[in-house]
N, C-alpha and C positions, 0 to 999 in steps of 0.2 A: 529432191532428196538425195544427198550424197551417200555413196556406199561407204560403210566403215572401212577405214584403212587397215591393211594387214597388221600394222603395228599398233592399232588401237586396242585398248583393254575394254571390253564390253561389260555392261552391268553384271554384277554377281560373278565375275570372273577375276582371276588373279594374275594372269599373264596375257600377252597379246594374242590376237587371233592367229597370227602366223605361227607363234610358238606353240599354241594349242594344237594346231593342225599338224605340226611337225611331231609333237609328242604322240598324237593319235596314230599317225602313220607308222611311227617307230614301234608302237605297241602291236599293231596289226601285222607288221612285218615279223616281229619277234614271235608271234603266234603262228607264223607260216601260213597266213591266209591270203588268198587272192581276192581282191576287192574290185567289184564292178561299180561304176558310177554313172548315173544318169542325172540330167539337170532339166527341170521344167521351169517355164516362166522366163523372166528376163534377168538381166544382170543386177538390177536394183533390188528385186525381191525374188531370188531364185528359190526353188524347192529342190533339194537334192535327194536322190534315191540311191541307197547303197545296198549291195548284196555281198556277203562274205562267204567264200567256199574254202573247204579244206583241200588238201592235196589230192584227195580222192574225188573231188568235184562235188561233194555234198554241201548243200547250203547249211551254214551253221549260225547265221545271223542276218537280219534285214533291218533297215532303218529308213526313216525320213528325216531330213533336216529342214530347218526353217530359220528365217531371220534375214535382216538386210545384208546384201552383198556376201562377203566372205564368211560372215557369221553363220550362214546356212551350211557351209561346208564343214565347219568345226562342229556345229550342232549334229549333223548327220553322222559324222565319224565317231563322235563320243557316244551317241546313241547306239551305234553299231557295236561298240565295245561293251556298253552296258547290257545290251540284249545277249551278247555272247556269254556273259557271266551270269545270266539268269539260270543256266543249267547248274544244278546243285553239285554235279560231279566236278565242275571246274573251280570250285571254291575251296579255300583252305579251311581246315577245322582244327580245333584244339583236341587234345587227348580226351576221349570219352564222348565225343560227338562226331556226327549225328548219333542219336541214340533212340531206341524204341521206348516210348513212355506211355503209360496208361492215359487214355483220353480224359479220365476223371481227374488225374493229377495235373494234366495240362490246364483244364478248364478251371481248376480250383486255385490257380495262381491269382493272387489279388489284383495284379496288374491287368488281367484279362476279364475282369468282372463286367466291363462294358464292351468286350469283344463278342458281339452277339453271334457271329458265325461259329466261333469256337464253342460257345455255350450250346449251340445247336448240335455240334458234333458230340458233345457229352451225352445227349439224348439219342441221336441217330446211330452212333458208333459205340454204344455202351459196352464196356468190357474189352474194347480193342486197344491195341498198341499202335501208336502213330510214330512214324519216323520223324524226329524233331531235331532242330538245331538251336543253339544257344545265342541269345542277343544280350549285349551289355547296355546298361543304362547310360544315357548320354549326359555328361556333365552339363548342368543347367536345367536338367529335367526336374520333375516334381518330386522332391525327396520323400514326401509323405506317401507317395504312391510306389516309387521304385525301391525305396529303402536301401539303395546301393546294391541290390541283388540282381542277378541275371533273369532273363525271361526266356523260357523255352517255347518254341512255336513250330507247328507242323510244316515240314519241308514242302509237301505238296501244295500248300496254300501260297507259297512264294515262287514256285517254279511251274508256270502254266503247262510246260511240256513234260512234267514228271511222269504221267502215265506211259510215256514212250521210253523212259529210261529210269524206271523206279528201282528202288533198292531191292536187291535179290531176295531178301528175307521179309519183304513187306507183305503181310497177309491181311492187312486191313481192307475194309470195303470202302476206301476213300473215293473210288470212282463215282459213287453216287453223289458226291459233293465236289466234283472236279470244277464245277462252275463257280465255286468259292475261291478258286485260285486266281492270283493277280500278281504281276510284277510291279504294280504301282508303289512308288516309294524306293525304287532302285535308281541310282544315278551315278554318273561318272564325272570326275573332275581332275584337276591337276594337283589338288590337295584334298585331304580328308574333309576339311572345313567346307571347301567349295562343293564337293560332292554331297555332303550332308545338307547344305543349304538348298540345293536343287531338289534333293529327294524330299525334304520336308515341305518345300513349297508345292511340289506336285501333290502330296497328300492333302495339303491345305486347299488347293484348288478343287480337288474332288469333293472335299468336305463342304466347301462353299456351294458348289454346284448341287450337291445332294440336298443341302438346306433350301436352296432356291426351288428345286423341284418339289420338295415337300410343301413349301409355301404356296407355289403356284397351282399344284394339282391335288393337294390334300387339304390345303387351307390352314396348315399348321406352320407357324414361323419358328419352330424350334426354340432356341434360346432367346429369340426376339418375340415371345408370345404376345407382347403388348403392341407390336408394330403392325400397322395395317398392311394387308397384302396388296402389293402394287409392283409395277415394273419401274425400275430406276434406270432411266436411259441417259447415258452420258452425253452432255452437250459437246459436240465436236469443237466448238469455239474455245473450250477450256483446255484442249490438248496442247502439249508442247509442239513447237514447229516440226520436230522430227517425227513425233507420233502422228501429228495431223497429216504429214506427207504420206506416211504409211497408210493411214486411214483412207486417204483419197485414192491411193494407188490400188488398194484392195477393193474399194468400192467400184473402181473402173473395171476391175477384172472379174468380179463375181456376179452371178445372176441374182436378181431380186434386191430389195431394199436392205441396205446394211444397217444393222443395229449393233451398238456397243452398250451392254448392260452392266451396271455395277451389281455384282452378286456377293459383295463382301458380307461374310457372316461373322460368327465368332470363331476365333479370338480377335477379330478386328484387323486381320492382315488383308490388305486390298486384293480383291479378286474380280476379274472381269470376264464376261462372256461376249464373244463376237459371233453374230449369226446373220443369216439372210432370211427375210420374210418372203418365202416362196411356198405357198400352200400346195403347189402342184407336186412337190417332192414328198415321197412317202416318209422320209426322215430328214429333218433339217440339217444342213451343214453348219457346224459350229466350231469355235475354237475357244480355249480358255487359258487364263494365266493368273498366277498369284505371286505377289512379291511385296515386300515392304516398300519397294520403289514403284509407285502406281503407274508411272509412265512405262516402265519395263513390263509390268503385268499386263497393261493394255496392249503393248506391242506384241507380247507373246500370244495373246488371244487373237489378235488380228492376223498375225503371220501363220498361226495354226489353222485358222479358217481358210486362208489362201492355200496352205499345204494340203488340206483335205479336199478343197475344191479342185485344185489342179490334178491331184492324184486320181480323183474319181472321174474326172473328165477324160482320162485315158481309156476308160471303158464305162461310159455312162449307163448303158443298159444293164450291165452286171451290177452296178452300184444301186440302181433303182430296184432291181430284183432282190438284192440283199436287204435293202431297206424295207421292202414290203414283207419279206420273210421275217425280219426282226419284229415288226409290229404284229404280224399274225401269231408269232410265237407267244406274245403276251396277251392274246385275246381274252384269256380267263381272268386277267387283272386289268380292268379298263383304265384305271388311273396310270398304271405303268405303261400301257400302250400309248396313252396320250403323252406321257412324259417322254417316251422314246421318240415320238414324232416331233415334239417340241415345235409346234406350229406357232411362230411368233405372231402371225396375223390373227390367229384365234385368241392368243393370249392378250394381245392389244385390244381386241374387241370385248374381252371379258373383264380385264383388270384395268384399273386406272393407271396411267403412265405419268410419271413425273420426270422433269428434266433435272439432272444433277451434274455438278462439275466433277471433273476428275479429282480424286483425293490428293491431298498435299503430301509431299514426301516428308519423312521424319527429319527432324533438325539435326539429329546426331550423325556421327560418322557413317559413311556408306561403304566402307571396306567390308570384305567378306566376313572376317571374324566378328565385327560389330553387328552386321546384319544377322548372322547366325545367333549371336547372343540375344539380340532383341526378339527374334522370332521365337526362341525357346522361352524367353520370359513371358511372352504373350500366351503361349500355349500353357505354361505352368499356371497362369492366372485362371485358366479354365480347367485345371486339374488334368491336363493331358501330359502324360509322361512319354518320353521318347526313348526308344531303344534302337541299337544298330549293331551290325556286324560288317566286317569287310568281305565283300565278294571278291575283290582283288586288293590286297593290302599294300601299304607303302613298302618300299624297298629300304631296308635299314642302311643302305650304302650311300644315300644322298640326302639332301635337305630341300624342303619346299620353301616357297617365298615366306610362309608364315613360321618357318623353323621346323616344320614337321618333315618326316622322311619322304622321299619321292618314290613314285612308281611301285611296282610289285616285283614278282620274281623275274619279270622280263627287264626290269630296270628302265622302263620307258618313261616314267613320270606320270602315269595315269593311275588313278585310284577309283575303285568302284565300291559303293556302299549300298547296303540293304537296310532300310529304315522301317520301323514299326512305330505307330503312335496310337495304341489302343484307345478307342473312344471316338477318334475322328471317323467320319462317315464316308462310306463308299457306295451308298445307295444309287448314285448316278450311273453305276454300271448297267442299270436297267436299260440305258440308252444303247447298249450293245445287243439288246434283245434277250437278256438273261433275267428271269424272274427272281431277282435277288431280294431277300428280305433286308430290312435295315441292318447295317453291319456294326453300328456303334451307338452313339448317344441318341439317335432318333428311334432306337428300338422300343423304348418305353413310351414314345409319343405316338407312334403309328401302329396300326393293327397289321402285323406282318402275316 
């Protein structure tokens, strides 16, 4: 397996690895951050660990990078920037936002009818005002749902650290629902289109994993109600040479039997789960990926598994202790506890397993704008509307490869977006030990 050249343009990216790394480092320098770098593994499939500190020495962001060769460095640096901009105070806002809005007004927005967590806030925080930001409908979304209008959404649900830097006038009792907070759907790129594609695919992979968990542990196939419950194990012989090489290298590095499962759900965007069948672990190590490019989705799943494995091996006893704690936290919800463990050996003994080939790539163009357009089309077919806001906007002073403006206030050429797709499911967060009810379209199917 050859390492990607610095000058190569990797899937779902618009510029070379070298240029992407240069842009990321320029952004971090403009933010006046000191960046520490550690590398685990080998040069073929390294795992990068980054920590960013401000001038006072305070940690302001952390990240893990994955991917073949130099791609792992670009991955880690862009995630470091993405995590930095999770803090709502670092984001730009238009006049009149953020604003305190009645929770009833937020929950009554037609676009949030399937956002189960917001609907729960309507009941639990009745009569309270929530600090909220405005998101714009993404062109290509479902017009019958978004109608061209904006979407207001609680800030605390998009900034996991909000309790530590909340708005001064926030009098709401949101802390009781802080486990509803997630930065899933935030991504960085060199163009808005690139960042949007990665953010949406992250939401899709969590939705696919959530559907799989419901199928395996509750027995409901979601939108595939007629499909028999089974494990769809990818035949390694059907992988491309590059993906097969990654598969073999990961298999040689991780403990336990390596599985690559097809967890593609609706809207039919390929999604894969890589995991090891090792019943001795309190919680299975897994990786996921989703993309219209099945090879890339499988590679993301495999390299994420390696990323998690190598990082946990730095302190295996702590990792095991944390795993046991997560499962114990879910003891009152047996199916959630089993889902958190995700014991592939148990699943294989209980469910039929079928061998399946890796899915075929779409025949259409594979450039970023085309992939984004097709992804939005498939979501619209399932009545999923997409909304976004810039966490770090383009800089009006330059142009992107696609013709858009580059960078943000720093002029680095890095863009960060925050994307919402109400209805897509995040139930798989239970694997973090959080007793989360269905968040989207599974809410009416499962007893929460």
